[in-house]
ZABA-238526 format. One record per residue (C-alpha): residue in three letters; x negated, y, z. Coordinates in steps of 0.25 Angstrom, whole numbers, padded with zeros to 4 digits, always signed. Layout:
ALAXYZ ...
END
This chain:
MET-0066-0088+0024 PRO-0064-0073+0025 ASN-0050-0068+0026 THR-0042-0055+0028 VAL-0028-0054+0033 LEU-0018-0043+0030 ILE-0004-0040+0035 LEU+0004-0035+0023 SER+0019-0032+0019 ALA+0028-0041+0011 GLU+0027-0031+0000 VAL+0012-0031-0001 ILE+0012-0046+0000 HIS+0022-0046-0012 THR+0013-0037-0020 MET+0001-0046-0016 LYS+0008-0058-0021 SER+0010-0051-0035 HIS-0005-0046-0035 TYR-0010-0060-0033 GLU+0000-0067-0042 LYS-0011-0075-0050 GLU-0018-0080-0038 LEU-0005-0085-0030 LYS-0005-0099-0025 ARG+0007-0107-0028 THR+0009-0112-0014 PRO+0006-0102-0003 PRO+0005-0107+0011 PRO+0017-0107+0021 GLY+0021-0093+0025 ALA+0014-0086+0013 VAL+0020-0077+0003 PHE+0009-0080-0006 ALA-0006-0085-0007 ALA-0016-0082-0018 LYS-0030-0086-0021 SER-0041-0080-0030 SER-0056-0084-0031 SER-0060-0075-0020 PHE-0048-0074-0010 SER-0035-0080-0006 ILE-0023-0073-0001 THR-0011-0078+0008 ALA+0000-0069+0011 TYR+0010-0073+0022 ARG+0024-0069+0024 SER+0020-0063+0038 GLY+0013-0052+0030 LYS-0001-0058+0032 VAL-0010-0059+0020 LEU-0023-0068+0021 PHE-0034-0065+0012 GLN-0045-0076+0011 GLY-0058-0077+0003 LYS-0071-0069+0000 ASP-0063-0058-0006 ALA-0052-0058+0004 GLU-0055-0045+0011 GLN-0056-0038-0002 GLU-0043-0043-0007 ALA-0036-0040+0005 ALA-0041-0026+0005 LYS-0031-0024-0007 TRP-0019-0026+0002 GLY-0023-0020+0015 SER-0034-0020+0026 ALA-0037-0030+0037 ALA-0050-0035+0044 PRO-0056-0047+0038 SER-0054-0060+0047 THR-0059-0073+0047 LYS-0047-0079+0053 THR-0033-0081+0046 PRO-0022-0072+0049 VAL-0021-0065+0062 LYS-0008-0061+0069 GLU-0002-0048+0064 LYS-0004-0037+0074 PRO+0009-0031+0080 LYS+0015-0019+0074 ALA+0012-0006+0081 HIS+0022+0000+0090 LEU+0031+0010+0083 PRO+0040+0020+0090 SER+0054+0015+0092 SER+0060+0028+0086 ILE+0050+0028+0074 ALA+0061+0027+0063 SER+0067+0040+0067 MET+0054+0048+0069 SER+0048+0059+0060 LEU+0037+0051+0054 ILE+0026+0051+0043 GLY+0026+0038+0036 THR+0016+0032+0026 ASP+0016+0022+0016 GLU+0008+0018+0003 VAL+0011+0012-0011 GLY+0002+0006-0021 THR-0008-0002-0013 GLY-0003-0016-0020 ASP-0002-0010-0034 TYR-0014-0012-0043 PHE-0009+0000-0052 GLY-0007+0014-0046 PRO-0012+0022-0034 ILE-0009+0020-0019 THR+0001+0030-0014 VAL+0002+0034+0001 VAL+0013+0043+0007 ALA+0015+0049+0021 ALA+0029+0054+0022 TYR+0035+0062+0034 VAL+0049+0059+0037 ARG+0056+0067+0049 LYS+0067+0061+0057 ASP+0077+0070+0051 GLN+0074+0065+0037 LEU+0076+0051+0040 ALA+0091+0051+0036 LEU+0088+0058+0023 LEU+0077+0048+0019 GLN+0087+0037+0022 GLU+0097+0043+0012 TYR+0086+0044+0002 GLY+0084+0029+0003 VAL+0070+0029+0009 LYS+0065+0015+0012 ASP+0052+0007+0009 SER+0048+0010-0006 LYS+0046-0005-0007 HIS+0061-0007-0006 LEU+0064+0004-0017 LYS+0064+0003-0032 ASP+0055+0013-0039 PRO+0067+0022-0044 ALA+0072+0023-0029 ILE+0058+0026-0024 ILE+0057+0038-0034 ASP+0070+0043-0031 ILE+0068+0043-0016 ALA+0054+0048-0017 LYS+0058+0060-0025 LYS+0067+0064-0013 LEU+0057+0061-0002 ILE+0046+0069-0008 HIS+0055+0081-0007 THR+0060+0078+0007 ILE+0048+0073+0016 PRO+0034+0077+0018 TYR+0024+0067+0012 SER+0010+0065+0008 LEU+0007+0056-0004 LEU-0007+0051-0007 THR-0010+0043-0020 LEU-0023+0035-0021 ARG-0026+0033-0036 ASN-0033+0021-0040 GLU-0046+0028-0043 LYS-0047+0032-0029 TYR-0042+0019-0024 ASN-0052+0011-0032 GLU-0063+0020-0027 ARG-0060+0018-0012 GLN-0058+0003-0014 ALA-0071+0002-0021 LYS-0077+0009-0008 GLY-0072-0002+0000 TRP-0059+0004+0005 THR-0048-0006+0007 GLN-0033-0003+0004 GLY-0030-0002+0019 LYS-0041+0009+0020 ILE-0036+0016+0008 LYS-0022+0016+0013 ALA-0025+0020+0027 ALA-0033+0032+0021 LEU-0021+0036+0012 HIS-0010+0034+0023 ASN-0019+0043+0033 GLN-0021+0054+0023 ALA-0007+0054+0019 ILE-0003+0056+0033 VAL-0013+0067+0036 HIS-0008+0075+0023 LEU+0007+0073+0028 GLN+0004+0078+0042 GLN-0003+0090+0036 LYS+0009+0092+0027 ILE+0020+0092+0038 GLU+0012+0100+0048 PRO+0015+0105+0059 GLU+0026+0095+0059 LYS+0021+0081+0066 PRO+0028+0068+0063 GLU+0032+0059+0075 GLY+0023+0048+0069 ILE+0017+0042+0057 LEU+0021+0028+0052 ILE+0011+0021+0042 ASP+0016+0009+0034 GLN+0006-0001+0040 PHE-0004-0007+0030 ALA-0015-0009+0041 GLU-0016-0011+0056 LYS-0017+0003+0063 ASP-0032+0000+0067 ILE-0035-0004+0053 TYR-0028+0008+0047 TYR-0036+0018+0056 ARG-0049+0010+0053 HIS-0047+0013+0039 LEU-0046+0028+0042 LYS-0059+0028+0049 GLY-0067+0040+0044 GLN-0055+0048+0039 THR-0055+0063+0043 SER-0040+0063+0047 ILE-0034+0051+0053 VAL-0019+0051+0058 LYS-0017+0043+0071 GLU-0007+0050+0079 ASN+0007+0043+0080 VAL+0004+0034+0068 TRP+0011+0021+0067 PHE+0009+0009+0058 SER+0020-0001+0054 THR+0022-0011+0042 LYS+0035-0009+0035 ALA+0035+0006+0040 GLU+0044+0010+0029 SER+0055+0003+0037 ILE+0052+0010+0050 HIS+0052+0024+0046 LEU+0057+0031+0033 SER+0044+0040+0032 VAL+0036+0027+0028 ALA+0047+0023+0018 ALA+0047+0037+0012 ALA+0032+0037+0011 SER+0033+0023+0004 ILE+0043+0029-0006 ILE+0035+0041-0009 ALA+0022+0033-0011 ARG+0029+0023-0020 TYR+0035+0035-0028 ALA+0021+0041-0030 PHE+0015+0027-0033 LEU+0026+0025-0044 ARG+0023+0039-0050 ALA+0008+0035-0050 MET+0011+0022-0057 ASP+0019+0029-0068 SER+0008+0038-0070 LEU-0002+0027-0071 SER+0007+0019-0081 GLU+0008+0031-0090 GLU-0008+0032-0090 ALA-0008+0017-0093 GLY+0002+0018-0104 PHE+0011+0007-0098 PRO+0018+0004-0085 LEU+0009-0001-0074 PRO+0015-0012-0065 LYS+0015-0010-0050 GLY+0009-0021-0040 ALA-0002-0030-0043 GLY+0004-0042-0050 SER+0001-0048-0064 LYS+0009-0037-0071 VAL-0002-0028-0065 ASP-0013-0036-0070 ALA-0007-0036-0085 ALA-0006-0021-0084 ALA-0020-0018-0079 ALA-0025-0027-0090 LYS-0017-0019-0100 LEU-0023-0006-0094 ILE-0037-0012-0095 LYS-0035-0015-0110 SER-0029-0001-0113 LYS-0038+0008-0104 GLY-0050+0000-0099 MET-0054-0006-0086 GLN-0059+0007-0081 GLU-0045+0013-0080 LEU-0041+0003-0070 ASN-0047+0011-0059 HIS-0037+0022-0062 PHE-0025+0013-0063 THR-0027+0002-0053 LYS-0033-0003-0040 LEU-0045-0010-0045 HIS-0048-0020-0034 PHE-0035-0027-0036 ALA-0036-0041-0042 ASN-0028-0035-0054 THR-0040-0029-0059 GLN-0047-0042-0062 LYS-0034-0048-0067 ALA-0032-0037-0077 GLN-0046-0038-0082 ARG-0044-0052-0085 LEU-0031-0050-0092 SER-0037-0038-0100 ARG-0048-0047-0107 
END
């Protein structure tokens, strides 16, 4: 049986559990956070962060959450983390992070942020930490300070463009790699002639896969680039990037909600299905291309609910 294995964060796995709420199995296997099954694929997410997709649509379903080479063997051992400099927390770095990849409504926002070593104490005073651990009012407050304090580059991939790329066969991993690289290039140009001591990317793919996604790009940043999961806890530049990205995502969601005429929920759970069905009834199926990531399973669920 074809299968694909991804290594994902606990936060993404939590989002997935909500997304597949209606397909969840009552009793997941030992060591699993959840297991779900549809007519064309099954998913088992483990506490270790490994997520196994099986079935004829396994690779396509996995592409919604990340990128991995298809395998005919069940989970392989996780590769060791790349070596990071021992003094990385006190270096002047560009950090990158993204928001919105697991949300049905709203765009993907990617930010590269440059934090010099002499700004680290100030950012700590601001309360900068991973945006996942901050409530929206705190994110807005901190982000408004950050955008006037540090250089950054924000890219917002709206759903029309996202859906266009996805229809051409781009996985989310490839889309994210292109956005991260482009944000870094823009920020490097913005801070010239100053050069950071390095670049830290909140890892969503192994280094070789990340650069494979970028094949064919005109400018690819490779010098002093490091990858790590939970990078926001390693350097404040990544945490700052996550906050600004979240702030941009929240503003985009507010704008889309105003267009829709009602609040659009975040995530990909059952509330999202109901909201999408309401949108179909009020504005027509064609409008989902503007508001949503069409390839998510929520589209089919919303269609059924709207009948």
